[in-house]
N, C-alpha and C positions, 0 to 999 in steps of 0.2 A: 225530118222522115215523112213524107206523107204515106195516111197511113190508110187507103179506103174502107167506109161501110162494109165493107164485105169482108178485108185482112183485118176491121176491127173482131168484129160476130166471131171469127173461130180464131183469138189470144188466149194460149192458154194462160193459167198463174204466174210462170214464167217469166211473158214473155209480156203481160203486163205491167208485173216487175221492171224486163229490162225498155218498155218505150217508156212508161213514166217515170225512173233512171231519168230518163234523154229528158225530159220536160226541161230544168233549173238551167240547160244550156242558154235556151231564149232570150229568156231574160235571168242575168245571171244576177248585175250587181237585187235587183230585185224581189229573188228567193236570199240571198244577201242577204236583206236586210227585213227581212220579216220570219228567214229560222235567228238571228238571232234577236226579232220583234218578243217572235209572241214561240216557237222551240221552243227555243233553247231554257228559258224561266221553263212550260213548261215538263215537260223532260229535267230541267234538276228537281223542281218540289219533288215528281215522280219518286226518284232515287235519294234527296231530302232529307222528304220526311223522320225517313226512319232512325236516322242523326240523333231529334226530337224523340218521337216513342222509346226512340231503343231501352240506354236508361231510366228510364218511369215505368215500366212492364220486369225490368231486371230489377230497378227497386220491391216489386208491387211482391214481387214470386218470391225474393229474397225475405219481405218480412212476413211476419205476425201474425204486429195488427197493420195493417192496409188505410196511414192519413186518408180523411176523405184532401185534401189536399188535392194526391202526387191525384184518386183520382178527375178531379175538375181538371190539372192539365193536363190530365192525358183526354182529357175528352177536347179540349180546348185547341190542342197542339190539332185530334186529326177534326173538327170541325175547322180550321183555319185550314187546313189542308182541303179539302174538301169543293172547298170555295175559291183557292186560287186554282184548284187542277180544270174544276165547273168552270170558270171563268176563263181559265188559257188555254182548253180546249175548243169555248164555243166562238173564241176569237181567231183560232187556230185552227181551222173547223172552215170561218164565211170566207178568211183570206186568202187559206189557199183554193179552194175552191173558186173566187172568186177571180183565181189573179191567172188558172189556166185556161177556164173558160172565156179569159181576157185576148188568151193567147192561144183559140183554139177559136171566133170570131172576131179575130184579126185587128182588136181593139188597144190602143195604145194601152202598155201592163207597166202600171209606177205600184213604190211602195206607198202614194202617195189617193193614188186613187181605191187600195185595196181598204185601205184604214180609215178614207172616207163613206167607203161602202159599211164599213162596218153594219156600222147604228142603222138602216131601214132590215135586214138580215138579221142583229139578233134576235129581231123579237118572230120570227120564223121557226129560228132554229132551236127558241127555245121553247115559243112552245108544238113543238114534233118533240124533243126532249122531257120535257118533262109526260109526255105520251109513253115515250118509251119508256122512259121510271118508273110507269104508272103497270107493263105492259111486264116488266126485269123484275118485278115490285112482286107481283098479283103470279107469274114461279118460281118466286124464291119462298112465298105461300106456298107452292103446289105438291112442290117435289121436299118443306120439313117437315108437310107430312104427308109426305107422299111415306116420308121414313119413317113417323112418324106412325104409322097403321101395320109395318112392314112390323116395328119395337112389342108391339102387339100384337099383333100376326104370333109371330113366332119366335118370340122368347116369355115364356111365361114366368106370373105375378113370385110368381113360388120357385121361377132360378137363381140358382146359387152366381155371384155376383164373378166369381171368379172362371165361374164353368167358357167358357172356350162355347160361340154364336157356332151354332146348328151349320153343315153345309149346305142343306136348303135358303137361307138366311138370303148368307152371304151367295151365294147365288142372282139370287134377288136383288138384292143390295149391288151386289156389282150389275146386272139390267139397269133399276132403276136413275143407276147414277151414270152409264152412257149414255140416255134415253135421253138423259137432261140437259146432260154432258151438249148433245149433235142439237137439243131445243137452246141449249145455252146462245151457237157459235147462233148459231140462225138468227135469230132472231140478233146480235150483233152484226150480223150483216144486212139487218135488215134499216135496224137502225144508222150504219155510217153512210147504207148508199137513200136514207131515205131526208136524213144532212143534207145532198149533194141531190137531188133531188127541191129540200125546198128554197132550198140558194137558188136554184137553174129553172124552177116554172116555177105557176103562180099557184102555190098550193104549201103545204106544210099541217105540220099535226097531225089526225087522220087519217087528213085524202094523203098524205109524203106520203103513208104507214104504207096506206092499199097501190099506190102505186108501185112502191118500190118491191110490194110483195110479189107484184102484175111480175112484172119488169127482173126478177132473181127467177124468176122461169122460165127452169130449164137452163141459167148456167147456175145451180143452189153451187154444183161440187166443184166447181171453180169460188164462187165464192166463200164457202168452207174452205180451202185448202187455203188463201189470204187468208184468213181470220185469225185459223190458228197457228200459222206459221206468220204474225203476228206478234200472241198469242206469245206462243215460245220462243219466242228471242228476246219478246223484250220479259217474259218469267229467268230466264237464259240472266239478262244481262242485272235483272235485280238480283238476281241473287244469288253468286258474283260478287256482289254492291254492298252485300250484309258482312257476306262476309270477310272480307278483302279494308274497305271501309266500317261496315260499322261495327263488326263486332270484333271488343278491344282484343287481347293475345292472354292466349289462356285457354280462353272462350270457347267451347269446344262445340265444330264447323268452318271457327276460324284460321285465317290465313296469316297469321302471324304476321303482318310484317310491321316496319316498321316505321315512321311519322309521314314521315317522306313516300316511301315506295306507298303505303296509303292517297295521299292526292297523289301524287301518279296514275292509280289504278284504279283513282277515284275519280282522275280528268279525269281517261282514254274512256272510260263508262259510261260518262254523264258524254260525248264525245258520241261513244256508238248512236247509247239511244236518240241525242239529236240526229242524228242522220238517218236512223229505225224510224220517227214518227214522225218527219217529214215526208223518208218516201213514203208512211202512212196514208200522209194524207194523202198524196200526187195516188196512187194506185185505185186511194175510191171512187177520185173524181174522172182515169179514167177506168173504169170501169162503170161508170154509172155511162159512159157514153159509146164500152161494147153490148154494156146491158140492150144502150136504145140501136145500137145494128140490128142485133139480135131477131130484136122483133119487128124489124122494117120499119126501125119508128126514126125517120133522117131530119136531120137540124139544119135547121138551114143560118146559115150564120146570121140573112141580116136579119130576121128577130133574136135571135140571141140576146142579137148583138146588141138590140134594141134594147131587148130586157135589161143586158146591166148598166143602158144604158139610164139604166131608171128608180137602177139605186142612187149612180150622182144626178139627180138631178133630171136627168135631161129624157126626160121616161118621153117616148113614143108608143103609145098602147098598139101589143102587138095582134100579125096581121093572121100568127095563127101560134098552133102549139113549136113551142118550142123545134125546131129542125133544124139538122145536118147534115149536106151530102160528103164534105171530103175534111176527115182530120189535120190537123199538120200538129207531130209529136214527134218535141226536142228542133232542132236546124236540123 
């Protein structure tokens, strides 16, 4: 199916998801291998890490005197989880964006080419990720300070610990939470779009963030819908996994399934998250092209072809900014 730039500019969230879902049909073997090598380990790590941390948390909560070894084990698992999550997240993003761009530029797409392009792409993605991480750190710090200020202003020092909070405090807290949730969604959309920019354009880091901010103008509503939908599906999947697989029988919130049932439900939920993460990677790539079309920034296939070839040692200097007239989405 071919989509002209004008068609892409008019696509809403649902249409973007449908267009993205059709892309793997253009190179089924490549996307199957990409999913098995990168997206499956990422999704498995997201769900399975609670299998290791949940028993430790139970022991910490039930013990009168928690041993330092338990906390050390918990921090070790969390640190290892973050390393795995961070590594496979970058690898999956780089490979998916490169593969989709190869199809758009009529360049042969293969898992070997996608993996070969990772070494030069990853430093660019890493630089962008580090700047986004600093932005997220500042965001959480400002949020914590704002909540602390509300507590200082609305809850006097002499107030009883059992006394309910005032209505004004609750209202202000709700407003603050909603405002910061909106900011969190916007930063997440900025991050995902900046990741695509870092792969497909000769910029990264702060420049990629500035470029993605420019592209989001006029498309922030669609981006928010996509991000919130992705977070909601991932959150529900994680909650179901914890209730059905991680928590044992008799625990509050558990489904009380026997071992075979837990294994079956766990496998199904892992497959669901794999599909959601793969679709999310495809959507962020297509959304980049939709934003470019919305701002009348056409993408030349030959320039994109040359840019992608640079990652594989086939570099030819870009003749212009990456522009493309028509996009092929799916078969």
